[in-house]
Backbone bond lengths (Angstrom), bond angles and torsions (degrees), N, CA, C in turn:
res aa  C-N    CA-C-N  psi(-1)  N-CA   C-N-CA  omega(-1)  CA-C   N-CA-C  phi
1 M - - - 1.465 - - 1.522 108.89 -
2 R 1.359 115.59 156.07 1.456 120.62 175.16 1.528 109.59 -80.13
3 A 1.340 114.94 143.92 1.458 119.46 178.04 1.518 109.06 -155.63
4 A 1.343 114.91 154.00 1.463 121.34 170.63 1.522 106.81 -90.26
5 I 1.312 116.60 119.74 1.460 122.42 -176.86 1.526 109.57 -115.08
6 H 1.337 115.76 133.94 1.462 119.65 174.36 1.520 109.10 -107.31
7 Q 1.327 116.15 124.69 1.464 120.96 -178.87 1.523 110.44 -168.41
8 G 1.323 115.60 144.42 1.459 120.92 167.33 1.501 116.71 92.52
9 H 1.319 118.34 -30.57 1.460 121.20 -177.21 1.516 109.78 -139.95
10 Q 1.318 116.01 151.16 1.446 121.69 177.12 1.525 110.01 -73.67
11 G 1.325 116.13 147.33 1.455 120.79 174.92 1.519 113.47 72.62
12 L 1.340 115.13 -160.44 1.462 120.61 -174.52 1.521 113.50 -69.65
13 T 1.321 118.52 -17.27 1.465 119.43 177.63 1.523 111.52 -66.50
14 G 1.323 117.46 -18.58 1.461 120.43 178.31 1.508 114.38 -91.36
15 L 1.343 117.87 5.17 1.465 121.66 -176.47 1.525 110.51 -100.10
16 K 1.322 116.90 120.99 1.468 122.60 -178.05 1.526 110.18 -134.92
17 I 1.325 115.55 153.59 1.464 121.74 171.95 1.523 107.72 -94.86
18 T 1.328 115.85 127.79 1.463 119.89 -177.98 1.524 109.33 -149.93
19 E 1.331 115.60 -179.95 1.468 122.02 177.49 1.529 108.54 -103.27
20 I 1.346 116.24 133.27 1.460 121.58 175.34 1.529 108.52 -134.77
21 P 1.331 118.18 161.84 1.471 119.92 -179.79 1.524 111.92 -64.44
22 E 1.332 115.90 145.22 1.458 120.40 174.58 1.523 109.31 -72.56
23 P 1.343 117.92 139.23 1.464 120.56 178.50 1.533 111.62 -76.55
24 V 1.318 115.46 159.60 1.466 123.16 177.92 1.522 107.66 -121.08
25 P 1.328 119.28 129.12 1.472 119.77 -176.26 1.525 112.55 -71.13
26 G 1.341 115.17 137.79 1.448 121.97 173.28 1.516 110.00 -99.01
27 P 1.316 117.60 -167.87 1.469 120.56 179.95 1.528 111.71 -56.05
28 G 1.320 116.18 130.34 1.455 121.86 178.04 1.510 115.49 76.56
29 Q 1.337 117.14 3.32 1.464 121.14 -177.14 1.530 111.64 -110.64
30 V 1.343 114.76 161.70 1.463 121.71 171.61 1.521 108.20 -135.60
31 T 1.324 115.83 160.07 1.456 120.35 167.98 1.523 108.23 -108.79
32 V 1.338 114.54 142.21 1.460 121.91 -178.41 1.520 108.31 -123.53
33 R 1.331 115.45 126.59 1.469 120.63 172.87 1.522 107.63 -78.34
34 I 1.316 116.71 106.37 1.465 121.35 -173.87 1.530 110.24 -73.44
35 R 1.324 115.78 126.41 1.463 120.74 175.57 1.537 110.93 -92.24
36 A 1.322 116.24 -38.37 1.465 120.11 179.86 1.514 108.81 -151.91
37 A 1.342 115.47 150.94 1.466 122.03 -179.18 1.522 109.55 -132.48
38 G 1.332 116.53 143.78 1.457 121.56 177.43 1.519 110.94 -100.85
39 L 1.326 116.93 148.63 1.463 122.34 -179.65 1.524 110.36 -99.80
40 N 1.335 115.51 150.98 1.460 122.50 178.59 1.524 110.15 -135.81
41 H 1.333 116.43 154.00 1.466 120.37 175.32 1.525 111.25 -60.21
42 R 1.310 117.28 -26.89 1.464 120.77 177.21 1.523 110.96 -56.57
43 D 1.327 117.65 -37.47 1.470 121.14 179.54 1.527 110.41 -59.76
44 L 1.331 115.75 -45.91 1.465 119.99 179.78 1.523 111.01 -62.96
45 F 1.337 116.47 -41.58 1.462 120.23 179.39 1.531 110.66 -59.93
46 L 1.334 116.82 -45.67 1.462 119.88 -179.20 1.524 111.09 -63.11
47 M 1.326 117.38 -43.96 1.463 119.64 -179.08 1.529 111.83 -66.72
48 D 1.324 116.86 -31.29 1.465 120.44 179.26 1.526 112.62 -73.32
49 T 1.330 117.50 -21.75 1.464 120.55 -176.78 1.525 112.91 -98.99
50 R 1.319 118.68 0.89 1.455 121.42 -177.63 1.531 111.02 -96.10
51 G 1.343 115.40 144.87 1.460 120.56 -178.82 1.509 112.51 -112.21
52 T 1.328 115.08 -172.40 1.463 120.44 -174.93 1.520 112.99 -67.15
53 G 1.319 117.98 -26.22 1.460 119.43 -177.04 1.512 114.89 -90.50
54 D 1.327 117.95 -2.02 1.464 120.23 -177.79 1.521 111.25 -77.12
55 P 1.339 117.42 146.01 1.468 119.90 -179.39 1.528 111.97 -68.17
56 A 1.324 115.59 156.62 1.467 121.05 177.91 1.529 110.19 -65.91
57 F 1.319 115.26 146.83 1.465 118.95 172.71 1.520 109.37 -151.05
58 V 1.341 115.18 160.96 1.462 123.03 177.10 1.525 108.01 -97.90
59 P 1.341 119.20 115.69 1.467 119.60 178.28 1.533 111.32 -75.12
60 G 1.326 114.07 176.96 1.465 120.44 177.23 1.513 112.23 108.22
61 S 1.346 116.99 122.30 1.463 121.65 178.70 1.525 112.77 -107.49
62 D 1.324 117.33 -24.51 1.467 121.39 -175.08 1.509 110.91 -102.90
63 G 1.338 116.78 139.20 1.453 118.93 176.84 1.513 112.46 -171.39
64 A 1.324 114.54 161.59 1.465 122.30 175.84 1.517 107.93 -145.96
65 G 1.326 116.04 144.84 1.458 119.33 -178.48 1.518 112.10 -176.80
66 V 1.321 115.75 -160.96 1.462 123.29 -173.30 1.526 109.43 -115.03
67 V 1.338 116.83 131.61 1.453 121.30 177.30 1.526 109.42 -66.33
68 T 1.336 116.18 127.33 1.468 120.70 -177.41 1.520 113.08 -107.47
69 A 1.328 118.94 -24.02 1.462 121.67 179.44 1.520 108.99 -160.06
70 T 1.338 116.66 153.40 1.456 122.11 178.61 1.521 109.58 -127.58
71 G 1.331 115.94 144.34 1.443 121.21 176.47 1.512 111.49 -85.77
72 S 1.329 116.68 178.26 1.464 121.44 -178.56 1.529 109.77 -65.81
73 G 1.322 114.90 146.22 1.452 120.67 176.92 1.512 115.51 81.02
74 V 1.324 117.86 1.09 1.469 120.67 -179.19 1.519 109.60 -81.67
75 T 1.315 116.15 127.62 1.462 121.87 174.95 1.517 109.01 -128.12
76 G 1.314 117.02 152.58 1.452 121.66 176.65 1.514 115.22 82.26
77 V 1.332 117.65 -6.67 1.462 122.54 176.61 1.513 107.74 -130.97
78 R 1.345 116.76 131.46 1.463 120.41 -176.64 1.519 110.82 -127.94
79 E 1.307 114.56 157.60 1.459 120.28 174.26 1.527 109.27 -57.24
80 G 1.322 116.28 133.62 1.459 121.82 -178.88 1.510 113.93 96.98
81 D 1.336 118.31 -10.62 1.469 120.50 178.35 1.529 110.54 -66.27
82 E 1.332 116.57 138.05 1.465 122.12 174.59 1.524 108.27 -91.56
83 V 1.321 115.93 120.32 1.463 119.30 -169.03 1.524 112.29 -132.31
84 V 1.339 113.70 157.87 1.452 123.83 167.92 1.520 106.84 -109.34
85 V 1.321 117.00 141.02 1.456 122.52 -176.80 1.528 110.34 -91.67
86 N 1.335 116.53 131.89 1.461 122.11 170.45 1.525 107.59 -92.43
87 P 1.331 119.19 112.92 1.462 120.61 -172.62 1.528 115.66 -81.24
88 T 1.345 118.52 -9.62 1.464 120.52 179.35 1.522 108.49 -87.17
89 L 1.335 117.44 115.74 1.457 121.06 -163.83 1.524 114.68 -94.40
90 N 1.317 119.96 -21.53 1.465 119.37 -171.62 1.525 112.85 -132.78
91 W 1.318 117.09 38.01 1.466 120.84 -177.21 1.531 107.90 -137.93
92 E 1.334 116.42 107.07 1.462 120.75 -174.81 1.525 112.70 -92.54
93 R 1.349 117.23 -60.26 1.458 121.79 -175.70 1.525 111.03 -99.80
94 A 1.327 115.81 144.62 1.466 120.84 -176.09 1.521 112.10 -58.13
95 A 1.335 117.09 -36.16 1.459 120.63 -175.02 1.522 113.50 -78.87
96 D 1.329 117.72 -18.56 1.469 121.46 -175.90 1.527 109.87 -95.55
97 V 1.316 116.59 73.96 1.463 121.25 -173.60 1.533 110.07 -74.33
98 P 1.338 117.96 121.97 1.466 119.61 176.90 1.521 111.07 -74.64
99 A 1.342 116.05 156.83 1.462 119.83 178.74 1.526 110.65 -59.78
100 V 1.332 115.77 -46.88 1.464 121.55 176.84 1.531 107.45 -140.19
101 P 1.329 118.24 106.32 1.468 119.26 178.78 1.523 111.39 -64.05
102 D 1.337 115.77 140.09 1.463 120.60 173.19 1.525 108.50 -81.28
103 I 1.328 115.65 127.60 1.462 121.05 -176.25 1.522 109.52 -118.36
104 L 1.317 115.44 136.33 1.460 121.70 175.27 1.531 110.28 -59.40
105 G 1.315 116.35 140.40 1.456 120.30 177.49 1.504 113.83 91.21
106 G 1.292 117.80 34.48 1.450 123.63 176.76 1.520 111.24 136.87
107 P 1.360 116.57 104.96 1.469 125.98 8.21 1.525 115.50 -84.04
108 S 1.346 118.31 -17.20 1.467 119.83 178.40 1.524 109.99 -70.91
109 D 1.334 116.83 152.46 1.462 120.91 -179.57 1.524 110.79 -64.06
110 G 1.350 115.39 141.30 1.447 121.08 -174.60 1.509 114.68 -109.06
111 T 1.328 115.02 -151.90 1.465 122.43 -164.84 1.525 114.59 -91.68
112 L 1.329 119.30 -5.30 1.466 120.07 -179.92 1.528 110.46 -85.38
113 A 1.315 114.50 53.76 1.464 123.63 177.58 1.511 107.85 -149.63
114 E 1.312 116.44 156.44 1.465 119.63 -176.76 1.524 112.27 -66.48
115 T 1.328 117.52 -30.27 1.462 120.54 178.61 1.519 109.52 -130.91
116 L 1.332 115.89 133.67 1.462 123.15 -178.74 1.518 109.52 -114.37
117 L 1.332 116.71 134.73 1.462 123.33 172.14 1.520 108.18 -99.60
118 I 1.352 116.94 127.06 1.458 119.82 -173.62 1.526 109.47 -154.85
119 P 1.353 117.93 150.70 1.464 118.90 173.28 1.530 110.35 -57.73
120 A 1.325 115.81 138.77 1.464 119.91 -178.10 1.517 112.00 -58.77
121 A 1.341 116.35 -32.76 1.464 120.56 -178.42 1.520 112.70 -66.66
122 R 1.337 117.59 -13.00 1.461 120.92 -179.65 1.525 112.18 -100.40
123 T 1.319 116.78 20.48 1.460 121.17 171.66 1.526 108.92 -115.88
124 H 1.332 115.90 143.18 1.465 121.66 -177.49 1.525 108.56 -138.09
125 P 1.333 117.98 148.59 1.462 120.01 -179.95 1.524 112.00 -56.85
126 K 1.319 116.32 134.22 1.465 121.53 177.37 1.523 109.73 -68.06
127 P 1.344 118.17 129.81 1.469 119.42 174.30 1.530 109.77 -54.64
128 P 1.333 118.08 124.85 1.468 120.19 -171.09 1.523 114.69 -64.92
129 H 1.333 118.73 -20.53 1.468 119.76 -178.34 1.524 112.51 -81.89
130 L 1.338 117.85 -4.65 1.464 121.43 -176.46 1.520 111.71 -101.74
131 T 1.334 116.16 144.09 1.457 121.56 169.90 1.526 108.61 -74.70
132 W 1.335 116.52 171.74 1.461 119.86 176.27 1.525 110.92 -60.34
133 R 1.322 116.38 -42.13 1.464 119.65 -178.82 1.528 110.83 -63.30
134 Q 1.313 116.82 -43.29 1.458 120.71 179.96 1.520 111.12 -66.94
135 A 1.322 117.32 -41.47 1.458 120.92 179.79 1.528 111.35 -64.90
136 A 1.336 116.14 -37.41 1.469 120.16 179.28 1.512 111.86 -66.70
137 A 1.325 117.46 -22.89 1.466 121.31 179.78 1.527 112.77 -77.24
138 L 1.321 117.75 -13.75 1.458 120.77 -171.16 1.527 116.67 -72.24
139 P 1.334 120.13 -55.87 1.463 121.06 -151.47 1.521 118.67 -49.28
140 L 1.317 119.38 -74.69 1.456 120.11 -169.26 1.528 112.17 -68.99
141 S 1.330 117.26 -44.64 1.459 120.17 -178.51 1.520 112.11 -67.03
142 A 1.332 116.60 -42.79 1.463 119.54 -176.40 1.521 111.84 -68.45
143 V 1.339 117.65 -41.36 1.466 118.40 -179.71 1.534 110.25 -71.51
144 T 1.334 117.72 -32.22 1.465 120.06 175.24 1.526 110.34 -63.98
145 A 1.338 117.25 -45.64 1.464 121.16 178.53 1.522 111.19 -63.93
146 Y 1.332 116.56 -41.01 1.466 120.65 -178.95 1.530 110.86 -61.82
147 R 1.342 116.50 -48.05 1.467 119.79 -179.54 1.529 110.37 -65.05
148 A 1.337 117.42 -41.20 1.458 120.57 -179.15 1.528 111.40 -61.71
149 L 1.316 116.72 -42.51 1.464 120.78 -177.19 1.523 113.05 -74.68
150 F 1.324 116.64 -48.59 1.465 120.37 -166.70 1.534 113.44 -102.24
151 T 1.334 117.99 -50.86 1.462 119.58 -177.96 1.522 110.89 -69.93
152 R 1.326 117.02 -50.61 1.457 121.32 -177.44 1.528 111.79 -88.80
153 G 1.320 117.17 -43.27 1.460 120.70 -175.20 1.508 114.85 -81.56
154 G 1.339 117.90 -18.37 1.459 120.89 178.35 1.514 113.82 58.98
155 L 1.330 117.57 38.02 1.460 121.86 -174.93 1.524 111.23 -60.80
156 R 1.337 114.95 136.24 1.465 122.46 176.67 1.530 110.06 -121.83
157 P 1.342 117.50 150.84 1.467 120.16 179.21 1.521 111.40 -55.07
158 G 1.330 115.73 139.22 1.452 121.50 177.97 1.513 114.35 89.80
159 E 1.337 118.45 -10.20 1.454 120.20 179.88 1.525 110.69 -75.52
160 H 1.330 113.77 162.76 1.462 122.14 -177.45 1.527 108.57 -105.03
161 V 1.331 116.48 119.99 1.462 122.61 -178.01 1.524 109.03 -110.13
162 L 1.332 115.89 135.85 1.466 122.34 175.00 1.523 108.67 -110.08
163 I 1.350 116.62 128.09 1.464 122.01 178.80 1.526 107.93 -126.71
164 P 1.348 118.20 95.10 1.465 120.16 176.37 1.528 111.37 -72.33
165 G 1.320 115.82 156.17 1.459 120.93 174.96 1.510 113.60 65.02
166 I 1.318 117.31 45.02 1.463 120.50 -178.97 1.531 109.71 -63.25
167 G 1.311 115.55 145.15 1.460 120.55 178.06 1.506 112.84 139.51
168 G 1.334 117.87 -38.31 1.454 121.17 178.85 1.513 111.87 -74.84
169 G 1.326 115.66 171.00 1.458 120.68 -174.99 1.514 113.90 -61.65
170 V 1.344 118.04 -49.45 1.465 120.15 -178.42 1.522 110.62 -63.15
171 A 1.327 117.25 -43.87 1.465 120.75 -177.32 1.526 111.60 -63.72
172 T 1.325 117.75 -42.62 1.465 119.10 -179.02 1.525 111.18 -70.08
173 F 1.345 117.57 -36.86 1.463 119.36 173.83 1.519 110.56 -63.55
174 A 1.341 117.37 -42.72 1.457 120.53 -179.75 1.520 110.91 -59.73
175 L 1.323 117.54 -39.37 1.460 121.13 177.19 1.527 110.55 -60.27
176 S 1.334 117.07 -49.58 1.466 120.59 -178.37 1.527 112.14 -65.16
177 L 1.328 117.24 -42.80 1.464 121.06 -179.57 1.519 111.33 -65.98
178 A 1.338 116.72 -43.00 1.460 120.50 -178.64 1.527 111.62 -65.02
179 K 1.328 117.02 -42.03 1.465 119.83 177.88 1.526 111.07 -64.10
180 A 1.334 116.56 -40.34 1.467 119.70 178.50 1.524 111.39 -63.88
181 A 1.342 116.72 -28.65 1.462 121.26 -179.98 1.526 112.49 -84.84
182 G 1.337 117.59 1.03 1.462 121.04 176.85 1.504 115.22 89.23
183 A 1.335 117.87 20.01 1.456 121.28 178.67 1.523 110.91 -90.38
184 R 1.338 115.82 161.34 1.453 122.25 167.70 1.521 107.22 -95.81
185 V 1.329 117.24 138.21 1.459 120.17 -172.05 1.519 110.87 -128.46
186 T 1.328 115.16 128.50 1.462 122.98 170.60 1.517 108.02 -111.79
187 V 1.330 117.35 134.90 1.460 121.85 177.31 1.520 108.86 -121.65
188 T 1.327 116.10 162.89 1.460 120.90 173.46 1.526 109.26 -132.19
189 S 1.323 115.58 152.10 1.464 122.36 172.85 1.514 108.95 -162.87
190 R 1.326 115.63 150.72 1.465 120.41 173.03 1.514 111.26 -77.00
191 Q 1.336 117.69 -18.70 1.454 122.18 -172.09 1.535 111.38 -103.90
192 A 1.326 115.90 126.94 1.465 121.29 -176.51 1.519 111.88 -62.26
193 D 1.351 117.80 -36.60 1.455 119.04 -178.37 1.525 111.51 -67.78
194 K 1.330 117.39 -32.91 1.466 119.72 177.49 1.530 110.97 -72.50
195 R 1.317 117.05 -36.18 1.470 119.39 175.44 1.519 109.83 -63.89
196 A 1.323 117.30 -42.48 1.463 120.66 178.35 1.524 110.82 -64.44
197 G 1.332 117.00 -39.92 1.461 120.33 178.45 1.511 112.04 -63.39
198 A 1.332 117.04 -38.60 1.453 120.73 178.66 1.524 111.55 -67.10
199 L 1.323 117.36 -40.38 1.465 120.15 176.83 1.520 111.22 -63.10
200 A 1.334 116.83 -39.74 1.457 120.58 177.41 1.528 111.63 -65.11
201 L 1.329 115.83 -28.17 1.459 120.99 179.89 1.530 112.22 -82.23
202 G 1.327 117.12 -9.54 1.460 119.89 175.81 1.505 116.14 120.96
203 A 1.349 117.92 0.94 1.467 119.60 178.53 1.525 110.01 -60.45
204 D 1.330 115.84 143.48 1.465 120.57 179.26 1.516 111.69 -80.39
205 R 1.345 117.17 -32.90 1.458 122.08 176.57 1.523 108.39 -142.25
206 A 1.321 115.57 150.05 1.466 121.49 174.63 1.525 107.69 -135.45
207 L 1.331 116.62 110.39 1.459 122.24 -174.31 1.524 111.21 -101.46
208 E 1.318 115.91 147.18 1.459 120.17 170.35 1.528 107.48 -68.90
209 S 1.331 116.73 134.16 1.465 120.54 -171.22 1.521 113.32 -57.34
210 G 1.333 117.57 -34.46 1.449 120.39 -177.66 1.508 115.08 -88.42
211 S 1.326 118.29 3.83 1.462 121.09 -177.99 1.532 110.89 -77.02
212 D 1.333 115.33 174.22 1.460 121.57 175.86 1.526 107.58 -82.20
213 W 1.320 116.92 99.22 1.458 120.52 -173.77 1.529 111.90 -60.47
214 R 1.318 116.85 -43.20 1.460 119.82 -177.37 1.535 110.56 -61.65
215 A 1.330 116.98 -43.31 1.460 120.09 179.20 1.521 110.85 -66.64
216 E 1.337 116.19 -41.36 1.471 120.41 -179.14 1.529 111.32 -64.31
217 L 1.334 116.72 -35.29 1.464 119.70 -179.14 1.520 112.21 -77.02
218 G 1.325 117.60 -16.22 1.457 121.14 172.69 1.514 114.41 58.62
219 G 1.324 117.21 41.50 1.459 119.71 177.55 1.511 115.06 84.30
220 D 1.332 117.82 10.79 1.470 121.62 178.13 1.532 108.26 -98.30
221 P 1.330 119.09 94.99 1.461 120.84 -172.77 1.529 112.18 -70.56
222 V 1.327 114.23 156.16 1.456 121.98 -179.26 1.524 109.33 -91.31
223 D 1.330 116.85 132.81 1.461 121.23 175.35 1.530 111.55 -86.08
224 L 1.332 116.41 -37.55 1.460 121.49 -174.86 1.519 109.31 -142.23
225 A 1.336 116.57 123.48 1.464 121.89 174.49 1.519 108.53 -108.75
226 L 1.335 116.37 130.26 1.465 121.97 176.01 1.518 108.15 -103.73
227 D 1.316 116.96 114.60 1.462 121.05 -173.91 1.519 111.85 -108.64
228 G 1.329 116.02 115.74 1.449 121.85 170.60 1.508 111.80 -115.92
229 V 1.333 116.88 6.84 1.464 122.77 -174.12 1.520 111.51 -97.52
230 G 1.342 116.89 -50.71 1.457 120.06 179.80 1.509 114.01 96.31
231 P 1.345 118.76 -138.67 1.464 122.51 -167.98 1.523 115.59 -60.12
232 A 1.316 118.96 -25.26 1.463 119.95 -178.07 1.524 112.28 -63.75
233 V 1.332 117.67 -25.29 1.468 120.10 -176.94 1.520 113.61 -130.80
234 F 1.326 118.54 -6.86 1.464 120.37 -164.91 1.521 113.44 -59.10
235 Q 1.329 118.39 -41.85 1.460 119.56 -177.68 1.523 112.64 -68.59
236 R 1.314 117.45 -15.31 1.461 120.36 -177.33 1.529 112.48 -77.47
237 Y 1.334 117.41 -16.35 1.464 118.93 -179.54 1.522 112.29 -63.56
238 S 1.336 117.04 -32.76 1.467 119.75 -179.95 1.524 111.73 -63.56
239 E 1.344 117.15 -20.18 1.460 121.36 -179.75 1.525 112.36 -78.32
240 V 1.340 117.14 -25.40 1.466 118.93 -169.40 1.531 114.13 -125.35
241 V 1.340 118.32 -19.35 1.462 120.14 179.47 1.529 109.17 -78.40
242 R 1.312 116.90 132.45 1.467 121.18 -176.54 1.531 110.96 -66.77
243 P 1.325 117.66 158.20 1.464 120.21 172.13 1.533 109.90 -55.99
244 G 1.332 115.53 130.01 1.459 120.22 -177.27 1.512 113.77 84.36
245 G 1.338 118.27 2.06 1.457 121.57 179.91 1.519 112.36 -77.80
246 R 1.340 115.06 178.02 1.467 120.91 -173.34 1.524 110.84 -124.48
247 V 1.348 115.16 145.74 1.459 122.93 171.14 1.521 106.78 -123.79
248 V 1.324 116.62 122.02 1.463 121.74 179.08 1.523 108.49 -112.24
249 S 1.327 115.86 122.04 1.466 122.29 -178.95 1.518 110.09 -99.81
250 F 1.359 116.63 125.77 1.460 120.46 178.50 1.526 112.99 -125.24
251 G 1.353 117.99 -2.14 1.458 119.80 -177.34 1.515 111.20 -165.45
252 A 1.331 115.31 176.99 1.470 119.85 -176.15 1.524 109.67 -153.27
253 T 1.329 116.47 63.85 1.463 119.38 -175.05 1.529 112.46 -68.75
254 S 1.346 118.12 -20.27 1.462 119.81 -179.03 1.527 112.48 -103.27
255 G 1.326 118.12 8.81 1.462 120.78 178.76 1.510 111.92 132.80
256 D 1.341 115.57 170.19 1.465 120.79 -173.38 1.520 114.60 -99.11
257 E 1.326 119.55 -22.63 1.455 121.05 -171.02 1.526 111.58 -106.98
258 V 1.348 114.81 131.14 1.460 122.31 -179.46 1.525 109.03 -121.19
259 R 1.342 117.26 131.84 1.466 122.52 171.94 1.531 107.50 -98.60
260 L 1.334 115.59 120.38 1.456 120.12 -172.77 1.526 110.27 -132.28
261 P 1.343 118.93 118.53 1.463 119.79 173.52 1.532 109.22 -62.50
262 L 1.323 117.54 122.98 1.458 119.90 -175.11 1.523 112.62 -62.35
263 R 1.324 116.87 -29.87 1.469 118.53 179.07 1.525 112.09 -64.23
264 S 1.338 116.13 -27.98 1.472 118.98 177.51 1.519 111.41 -72.90
265 L 1.334 116.15 -9.98 1.459 120.92 177.55 1.524 111.15 -100.41
266 F 1.377 116.79 -49.40 1.467 116.84 -171.68 1.520 114.08 -85.52
267 F 1.343 118.96 -28.88 1.462 118.49 178.00 1.536 111.51 -64.95
268 P 1.348 119.98 -48.33 1.470 119.43 176.57 1.533 113.13 -81.71
269 Q 1.344 116.96 1.26 1.469 122.07 177.12 1.528 112.38 55.65
270 H 1.330 114.98 44.86 1.454 119.66 175.61 1.525 110.59 -73.86
271 A 1.313 117.19 145.34 1.461 122.90 172.95 1.515 108.34 -98.32
272 L 1.333 116.74 122.80 1.461 122.59 179.26 1.520 108.00 -108.05
273 L 1.334 116.43 116.76 1.460 122.13 -172.08 1.522 111.14 -125.42
274 G 1.311 116.24 143.84 1.457 121.08 175.46 1.510 111.05 -107.92
275 T 1.321 116.23 152.08 1.457 120.36 177.19 1.519 109.52 -154.95
276 S 1.323 115.90 155.33 1.464 121.06 177.76 1.520 108.73 -157.61
277 M 1.321 115.63 126.56 1.470 122.35 177.07 1.524 110.77 57.20
278 G 1.339 118.32 -144.79 1.451 120.54 -178.21 1.515 111.16 -174.15
279 S 1.327 115.89 165.28 1.458 122.97 -175.97 1.526 111.40 -86.25
280 A 1.350 115.30 171.63 1.464 120.26 175.18 1.526 110.56 -62.51
281 E 1.334 116.40 -36.89 1.459 120.91 177.21 1.531 110.60 -59.85
282 E 1.320 116.80 -46.23 1.468 120.71 -179.38 1.523 111.39 -71.64
283 F 1.331 117.37 -31.65 1.458 119.51 177.80 1.528 110.30 -62.76
284 R 1.337 116.95 -43.94 1.467 119.98 177.40 1.527 110.83 -63.51
285 D 1.332 116.43 -42.31 1.469 119.38 179.13 1.529 111.14 -64.55
286 M 1.336 116.50 -38.91 1.464 120.35 178.65 1.522 110.60 -62.46
287 L 1.337 117.74 -46.34 1.463 120.50 179.47 1.526 111.32 -61.60
288 A 1.337 116.77 -40.23 1.468 119.85 178.21 1.523 111.05 -64.21
289 F 1.333 117.21 -38.88 1.472 122.34 178.35 1.526 109.95 -64.67
290 V 1.338 116.25 -46.27 1.469 121.11 178.71 1.520 110.71 -60.17
291 D 1.323 116.95 -42.17 1.462 121.19 -179.27 1.527 110.75 -68.57
292 R 1.331 117.13 -44.30 1.462 121.45 -176.98 1.521 111.96 -64.05
293 H 1.331 116.81 -39.36 1.463 120.99 -177.47 1.531 112.78 -97.06
294 R 1.326 116.34 3.86 1.475 122.39 179.76 1.540 110.59 51.54
295 I 1.324 115.89 45.25 1.453 121.06 178.35 1.518 109.87 -74.25
296 V 1.320 116.10 134.65 1.467 122.23 179.56 1.523 108.45 -113.97
297 P 1.323 118.18 117.89 1.467 120.55 179.70 1.523 112.02 -58.68
298 V 1.322 115.62 147.85 1.458 121.27 176.27 1.530 108.10 -84.51
299 V 1.317 116.85 116.99 1.461 122.17 178.44 1.518 108.18 -103.24
300 D 1.317 115.79 117.83 1.465 120.94 -179.66 1.520 111.02 -65.14
301 G 1.312 115.56 -41.96 1.455 120.86 -178.82 1.509 109.58 176.64
302 T 1.319 116.67 167.13 1.455 121.71 179.47 1.525 110.01 -120.97
303 H 1.327 115.12 148.27 1.458 122.79 -177.68 1.524 108.32 -134.09
304 P 1.329 118.89 146.06 1.462 119.93 174.11 1.519 110.40 -69.85
305 L 1.321 116.34 160.31 1.459 119.89 178.70 1.530 110.57 -57.47
306 A 1.312 116.76 -36.69 1.469 120.08 179.62 1.522 112.10 -65.23
307 G 1.328 118.08 -20.50 1.456 122.21 -179.74 1.517 113.74 -103.58
308 V 1.346 117.01 24.30 1.458 120.41 -173.89 1.534 111.98 -65.12
309 V 1.337 118.23 -32.87 1.467 119.60 179.65 1.531 110.21 -63.23
310 G 1.319 117.41 -44.05 1.460 120.90 176.99 1.511 112.30 -62.44
311 A 1.340 116.87 -34.99 1.459 120.55 177.62 1.524 110.76 -64.37
312 Y 1.332 116.18 -43.32 1.465 119.88 177.84 1.531 111.26 -66.86
313 E 1.323 117.36 -35.74 1.463 119.88 177.83 1.526 111.01 -63.03
314 R 1.317 117.18 -37.20 1.460 120.38 176.94 1.533 110.27 -64.16
315 M 1.327 116.36 -41.59 1.461 120.07 177.97 1.527 110.90 -64.08
316 A 1.324 116.85 -45.81 1.460 120.92 -178.01 1.525 111.49 -60.70
317 A 1.327 117.09 -31.51 1.464 121.39 179.79 1.522 112.64 -82.18
318 G 1.341 117.75 -7.46 1.448 121.38 178.15 1.515 114.22 70.72
319 R 1.327 117.11 28.55 1.466 119.88 -176.48 1.524 113.17 -87.71
320 Q 1.318 118.12 -12.39 1.462 120.06 -170.42 1.528 112.58 -80.98
321 F 1.330 115.33 154.60 1.461 122.78 167.33 1.518 106.06 -123.64
322 G 1.326 116.51 105.71 1.454 121.16 -173.57 1.517 110.98 97.26
323 K 1.318 115.92 -158.70 1.460 121.64 -173.69 1.528 111.45 -94.47
324 I 1.329 114.85 140.84 1.459 121.98 172.66 1.525 107.47 -92.10
325 V 1.322 116.39 128.91 1.467 121.88 -174.45 1.520 109.72 -120.38
326 V 1.329 115.64 141.20 1.463 122.91 176.03 1.523 108.59 -109.20
327 E 1.328 115.87 128.76 1.463 121.17 176.76 1.524 108.96 -83.40
328 V 1.330 115.75 111.12 1.456 121.11 -179.78 1.519 110.94 -94.13
329 A 1.322 117.75 -19.73 1.462 122.12 -178.68 1.515 111.14 -55.81
330 D 1.321 115.81 146.33 1.460 122.65 -179.71 1.529 109.00 -105.39
331 P 1.349 119.04 105.60 1.469 121.54 -179.08 1.524 112.68 -58.58
332 A 1.335 116.97 -27.35 1.462 119.94 179.83 1.522 111.79 -63.83
333 R 1.314 116.68 -22.21 1.478 120.90 178.09 1.523 111.18 -99.71
334 G 1.314 117.36 10.92 1.460 120.54 -179.50 1.501 113.72 78.60
335 E 1.343 117.73 14.58 1.473 121.26 -179.38 1.523 109.69 -88.78
336 R 1.334 115.26 144.48 1.454 121.11 178.30 1.531 109.08 -127.44
337 A 1.346 115.02 138.83 1.473 119.23 179.45 1.526 109.99 -87.39
């Protein structure tokens, strides 16, 4: 089968398309013929941290496809089922947070291959209203946004949510999920086209990142801020989050270290919460929410498997709005992404 393999060099120079043996499912496992796969910044991080002596692996955590074979003891999943892959492998209940969740696509082989080997319990029925490309965009970003908003953020209808740095997968999912839950949403971006895209997606306000947020909001305080940016904006939350409001951190695209005056935290009694990815319980709840509200993921664009390096380069440059998807399906076999 064709697969994107990372080996031998750090970063994208170590990523090649090649042929590798198809996997065979063992007890409790299934194989899935991947139609489309979604890309994540996590993939770039893993490739950047690997050296010449590290073993080859297939990157990619997000994917959707058709079950092609089942191992012994598998129940509830059959050959021919159309499924979405849950990439978090060892986290069942939302409250039982593992020290380090195991994620598909590093070190285990991921979704940028024609056939994926995965525990049967980590496959879920594809929402019928979604195309393969849209379904492949869901897994890691959507469950991260879902947990950040609802499990950790405790979002309630009518609340005001702030999402800085709109454009990435988690942020765009958070916008769609929050609006479906009845929240008001303000986003920020340095780029006018991303602000326009967010407004078209349903955002109530779209602010230029460098503007005076408090003045722009006109006295409308924020109940919940979702932060995937980090130090570039972190101190600004104290200006706009209401007393008793919440800040949920899920990423750090501008760096890891934040300097925060403690009085700006304890005097307004802000709750500062961390979150990352999500459990199998939350993944099922997220899929049910997406199905119930007929949410359609924002797909920035699609690339063939042979063009996966260019797709990652677009992500690294921060040009995307929504999820970047790779078409793994082989048209020669009558497959469509």
